[in-house]
N, C-alpha and C positions, 0 to 999 in steps of 0.2 A: 926942608920937609919933602919937597918934591923929589929930590934925589934919592931919599930913602925909599919912597914908594916905587920909584923906577927900579931901584936895586932889588927890592922884594919881588916885584913883578917879574923881573928877568930871572931871578933865582927860581921862582916857582915854575916859570915857563920852561927853563932848561931842565928842571927835574922831571917834568912830564914828557919832554922830548926824549930824554934818556930812558925813561921807563917804558916808552912805547915801542921798544924793539921786540916785537912778537913774531918777526919773520926771519926765517933762516934762508939766506941766499946761497946759491950754489954756483961754482965757477964753470968755465967752459971745459976744463980738464976733468972728466968724470971720475978718473982714478983718484983725484984728490978729495972728492966729496965724501963726507961721512954721514951716511943715512942712519947710523946706529942710534941717534938721538930721537928718531921717530918712534912713538910708542904705539903698539898694537891696541886697537880698540878706541883710538881717538880719531875725531874727525879733523881732517886737514883740508885746506884749500890750496891747490897746486896751480902755480902760474907757469905757463909754458914759455919757452924761449922763442918759439915761432909766432907768438902773438895771438894764438888761438884762445878761445874763451877759457877763463879759469874753470878748474874742475874740482868739485867737492868729492872727497872720498873718505870712507871709514877705513883707515889703514890696517892691514893685516900683517904683511911682512915684505921683505925684499927677496927677490929671486934672481940672482945673477945681474942682469942689466935692466931689471924692471922693478917698479913699485907695484905691489898687488894689494887690492882692497875691494870694497864694495861701494856702491853708489850712495849708501846711507844705512842707517840702523834698521829701517823697515824695508828698504829696497835692496834685495840681495843680488842685483846685477853686478857681475864681476867687472872691476875696472883695472886695467893694466896700463901703466904709464911708463914708457921708456925713460931711464935715468938721464939719457942724453938730451931729452927734451925739457927737463925740469930747470926752471930759472929760480924759483923760490917756493918754499913751502911755509904756509902760515897756519898756526894753531888757532882754530876758531874760538876756543874758550878763552885763551889769553887775549885775543883781539877784542872780545866783548868786555873783558875786565878793563883793558887799557882804554877803550872808548868811554866807558863809564867813569874811570878815573880822570880822563881828560876833561869831560864835561863838568865834573865836580870841581876840578882844579881851575877851569876857566871861570866858573861862577865865583870861586874864592878870590881869584885875582881881581875880578870885576868888583867884588864887594870891598876889597882893600883899597882899590883905586877910588871908588865912589866915596868911601868913608874919609879918605885922606883929602879929597877935594872939598868935602863939606867942612873939614876942620880948618881949612885956610880961610 
């Protein structure tokens, strides 16, 4: 009985780990990076290669060597980020959904483990 609970728990955990890939990472070679999957009008969190703080932006478009957007939906301050400094771009909406699914999944795994321990 204990082995089946462990198997179920590990399967559920691996499912959530696989589904939590909401970040697009970019390589050192800027010419290989494909920024076409970024959608205008979505809010992204950009992680920099140099370790500076993450920057939130409402993406508009790419222009040559830069990502162009605004600081937010209500803040129209223009944000220009050089592509050479981008390490990763994270979609905020996908991150929230993934975080919620992870919390629900962890509660489900805990419920399975607790119920199987009581059955013994």
